[in-house]
N, C-alpha and C positions, 0 to 999 in steps of 0.2 A: 525271399525278399530281404534286402539289407535293411538295417534299422533306420538309416538315413532316408532311404527311399520310402519306407513305410511311414515315417514321420511326415515327410513331405505330402504323401497322399492323404494322410489323416487330416493335416492342416488345410489342405485344399478342399477336402470334402466338407469340413466344418464351415468353410467360407461359403460354400454353395448350397448348403442345406436350406436356408430361408428362401432363396430364389427358386430352387427346384420345388420346394413344398408348395409355394404360391402358384406355380405354373401347373403342377400335376394334381394338387389336392392331397398328396401323400403327407403323412405326418413326419416331423423331423426324426422321430424314433424309427419309423419304417425306412426312411432314406438312409439313416445311419446303419441299419441292419444290412441293407443292400451293399453299401460301400465297404462294410467290414467283412463281407462274406468270404472274400479271397484269403483273408488273413485269419479267419476264425478257426479255432481248434475245436473239432467236433468230437464229442465224447459219448461213448456207449456205457450203459449200466449193465454189469454182469451180476444178476441177482438182486431183485427188488426186496431187500430185507429191511427189518426194523432199524438196523444200524445205518443203512443207507438213508432211509427216509427221515430219521429223526436226528442224525448227527452229520453224516457225510454230505448230504444234500444241502442242508442249511449252510454248512461251511463253504461248499462250492459256490452257492449263490451269493455269498458275501463278496466274492472276488470275480465272478464270471464276466460281469459287464466291463469292469475296468481292464481285465486281461484278455477280453474278447474270446471267451470260451462259451460253448453251448452244449447241452445234452440233446442228442438227436435220436437215440434208440435205447431200448431196454430188452434184455434177454433174460427170460426166466422159464424154466421147464415146467412150472406149474401154471395152468391156465388162470386160476384165481389171482395169483400174485402178479402175473403178467398183465392181466386186465386192470388190476388195481394200480400197477405201475404206470400204465399208459394214461389212465384217467388222472392220476395225481400229477404226473409230469406235464401233461397237456395244460392242466389248469395253472400250474406254477410257471411254466415257460411261455405260455400263450402261443403255442404253435403245435403242429402235429408231431407225434413221436412214432417212430417205426417199431412195430412189435416183432420180436424174434422168438421162436419157440426154443431155440438153443443157440449155442455159441457158433456153431457151423454157419447158421443163417446170419448171425451178427457179422461175422468176418467176411461175408461176401459183399457187404456194403462198401461202395466205392469211397464215399465221403465220410471216413471214420479215421480219426487220428489217435485216439486214446480210449482207455476203459477204466472204470472204477469197479473193482472186484470186491464184493462183500457177500460171499457165498458161505457154505458150511466150512467149518474149520479145516477138515481134511482135504478140501478141494482147492484151497488158496494156491498152493504151489503148482498144482496141475493146471489151474486156470491161468496162472502167470506164464507158464510155459506156452500155452495156447496163444496168449496175447503177444508175447515177444516174437514167436515164430511167424505171426501174422503182421509183424512190424508195427505193433501198437505200443505206445507208452502205457504204463499201468500204475494205478494206485491200488496196492494189494493189502487187504486187511490182515491183521495178525490173528492167530499164530501163522507164521509163514508156512511151516510144514509140521506134520505130526509123525512122520517116519523119516529115517535117514535116507532111504531110497528116493523119496520124493524131494527131500531137502537137497541132496546132491544133484539130482536131475534139474531142478529149478535153478540152482546156482549156476550150473554149467550153461543152461540155455540163456539166462539173462546176461551172463558175462560174454557169451559169444555174439550177442546182439548189440545193436547201437541204441537200444531203447532206454528211456528214462523210467526207472521203476522205484517207486517210493513205498516202503513198507509202513504199515499203519501204526508205527511206534511213535505216537505224537509227542511223547515227552522230549524227543529230540528237537522239537521246535518250540520249546518253552524257555523263556529268558532265565527263569530260575534254575533250570537244569543245565543250561549253558554256563551260568555263573558257577554252579557247583562243579561242573566238569573242569572249568578253568582253574578253580581254586585247588582241586586235587591234583590235576596234571602239572601245575606249576610248582608243586612240592610244598605249598603253604600249609596243607593239612597234615603232612607227615604220612607215614605208612598207614594204610587202612588195616585195622586189626580185626574188625568185625562189621557185619552189616545185618540189620534186622529189617525184614520186609513183612508186612501184614496187609491182608485185604479181607475184611469181614462184613457180612451183610446178615440181615434177618428177614429173609424173603422166601416164604414157601413157594411162591410162584416164579422165582427167578429161573429163567430158562424153560419154564413150562408154557405151553400154548394150547390149553384144553379146548378153547372155542375153535381155534383154527384146526386142531386135530380132528374135531368132529366134522369139519367141512372137507377134509382132505381125502379124496378118492383116487385110487390107483389109475383109473381110466382118464383122469384129468392131468396126469403128469407122466414124465419119462423116468420111471424108477431105475431102470438099468443105467441110464445116463447119470443119474444121481450117484450111483454106487461107484462109478469110475473104476479105479483099480482095487477097490475093497472086495473081499470075498462075497460072493453072491448069497443073498438071503431073500426070503419072500418079503413082499411089501409090508411096511410097518409105518403108519402115519406118525407115530410118536418119534421114531428114529429119524424120519424126514424133517420134522418140525422142531423136535426137542433134542436134536443131535448132540448138544453140549452135555447131555446126561448119559451118553452111551459111547463107549469105546467099541470099535475103532473109528468112529466118526468124529470124536473129539476126546481130548485128554481131560476136559473139564477145567478145573481150577488152574493147573499149570499153563495150559494153552491160552485160556481166556484172560487170566489176571496176572499170573506170575511172569508171563512173557514180557509184559510192559516193564515190570520192576527189575527183572534180572538183566534186561537190556541196559539199564543204567550202570549196572556193575561192570559190564563189558566196556561200555563207553568210557566211564570215568577212569578205569584202571588200565585199559588197553589189553586186558586178558581176554582170550577168545572163548574159553569154555571152562567148566569146572574140572577139577581133578577127579572128584568122586561125589556121589550123591546117595544118601539114604533117605527113606521116607516112611512115615507111619500115618495111619488114619483109618477112615472107614465111613460107612453110612450110618451115622449115629441117630439122626433125627428124622430126616425126610424119607421114609420107607415107602416110596411111591413107584417102585419098579425100576428106578434109575440104577445104573451100574457104576457111574463115576462118583467118587467120594463127596460127602458134604462137609468133611473135616479133614484137613491135610496139614502135616508138618513135614517139611523137607529141609535137610541139612546138607549144605554144600561145602566142600573144601576147594579152595582156589590156591594155586601155586603150591609151595612146599615150605617146610621150616627153613631151608637154605635160602629160599627166594622171598622171605618175609611173607609167607602165605597167610591166609585169613579164612574165616568161616562166614558163611551166609546162612541165615535161618529165615525160611519163608513159612508163615503160618496163615491159614485161611479157614474160616468157618462160615456156614450159610444159615446158622440158626441163632446167631446173636451178633449184632454189629450195627455200625452207624454210617456205613458208606464213606468212610474216611481212611483211605489207604495210608499206611505208615511206611516211611522209608528213612531210616536213620543209619548214617555211616559213623563209625567210631574210630578214633585214633588214640594214641597215648595222651594226646593233649586236649581232647574234648570230643565234640560231636558235630556233625553236619546233619541238620534235621530238615528234610524236605516236606514236612508237614507245616512247620513254622517258617521255613525258608530262612533259617538262621544258622550261622556257625557260632558255637559258644564253647566255653571252657568246661562245661558240665562234664563231670567224671574224669577230668584231666588230672595229671600228676601234680598235686600241690606240694609246696615246699615242705610242709610238715611231714608228708608221706615220703618225700624224697630224702629228707635228712637222715633217715634211718640207714640208708644205703650210700650216704655221702654223694648224693646226686643233685642235679639242678632240677628245679621245678619245670614242668612242661605244660603250659596252659595257653590254649588258643585265644585270640582276641574275639570279642563279640562283634559279629558282622552280619548285616542283613544281606542275603543273596539277591532278593527281589521282593517286590510287593507281595504280601501274603496271599492276595487274591489270585496269584498266578499258579496256585497249586493245582495238581491234577484233579479232574472230575472223575469220580468213581463210576457213575452210571454210564453205560454204553449208549444210552438213548437220551442224552441231554442235548437239547437243541443248541443252547448257547455254550459252547465249549471253546475257549480261546486257544487251547493247545491244538485241537483238531482243526480249527480255522487257520491257525498259523501253518500247520502241517500241510493242509490242502493247498494253501497259497504257495508254499515252498515248492510243492510238486508242479503246480501250474507255471510258476516262474522258471523252473528248471526245464520244463518242456520248451519254453521259449529260448532259454539260453543254452540248452544242452549241457549244462553243468550237472554234476552229481547232486542228488537231493540230500537232505539231512539224515534220512534213514535209508541208505542204499541196501542193495540185496545182501551184502555181507552181514549187516546188522540182523536181518531176518534169519540168515543161516545160523548165526551164533546163538540167538535166543532160542531157535528151534533145537539146537543141540542140547541146551540146558533143559528145555521142556521134555524132550524125548528121554533124557537121562532120568528125570523125575518119574516119568511114566513107566520107564523100565523098572525102577525101584518099587513103584506102586504095584505093578502087575506081577512081578516075580518074588518080591520080598527080599531081594538080594541087593547088595551094594552095587550101584551102577558106576561104570567108568567109561572113559572115552579113549579109543585107539586112534591116535592122531595119524598114524601111518595109513590105516585103512579107512579112516573117517567113519567108523562104526561105533555105535553105543553097545557096550558089553554089560551083561548081568549074569552072574553065576557062571562065568567062563564061556558064555555063549553070546552070539550076536543077537541083539533084541530086534524083533520084527513086529509081531503082534502078540 
């Protein structure tokens, strides 16, 4: 339907609402729903997760009425979560929701246009492939992929389709991040010389679900479908619900947290992947059976000495922290701080220091990138999150316009390369590199898989 025709119909509909409501007894809201049905974008939920319930759904609801979107179905392989999803969504949307035991059932529905995917970390890429092959637009949570095999397959499938795919890297919809990208890309910042990234929490229960684990029984879910292409192992409720603590279902800190921050490095600089990565860390505090580290330090090299390369350091700990992610970019003239959303001359080359080498001082001006309240929210389950709200709206608008969203599939592919490189360094103890010709992550001279 053309935009002009849609506008004409909408205006005509509004004019007739009062008359129709008086004759039939329908409410204006009910009549508007009927009139908008032909133009409505119908969305299915793939995985009724905490992330969906507490952040993605509130963000969706902020814009669904204006943009004429609706949630019509939920797919979850666990009976308990599926039933919870139906009950929650029926209450919030005030209409029936179709329950699907799996995605095969979901994609048999005729009136389905798009899906929101918030499943286990290792499943995102594979579920994205399912969506686009079934001609559905998709909002896909990060990390996009945890192995290069899945990463390449998903990139190929999305690029071969006509679908709108938004990766859940919500920083790409933040005004402060756009201002930072413009400042660096326009050459105002000078060459990036180093980036410091940090993400620290003090939460023994982060990624733990003991109450749910106690309720999780194999007979109530499809364990084989959960595993997808991962090696078979016997049912483990902890790995099903606390997957972020266990490789190969999640890389933990790299995939959950670093994926957001390293994405800005690629975006701001135009570089696609690190040259090399080394990592150190371990399980120092929370010895609860987890396999993924509770403390990580990863060091990246980007570019080379000839190309004005630089280093990125990512640090993360789960036993001391204040939920305030740090992102600071350094140049010879100062810093760009995405905690304070300010550019400043802090640390820049002063005239006093330059005089010794008969050089000119190099000091950046003091500039506010955006309102300080626009900074990223650390918690994945924060209901009011302006970045996620903006990001969800961008996806919805792009479904209407068929334009590429703020975080296209290439962004997901690139952050996944970096995350997989960290995971390779973590798992092997070797320096990880990337073979651009084969699109493989290498560690110890071998292709890294598991």
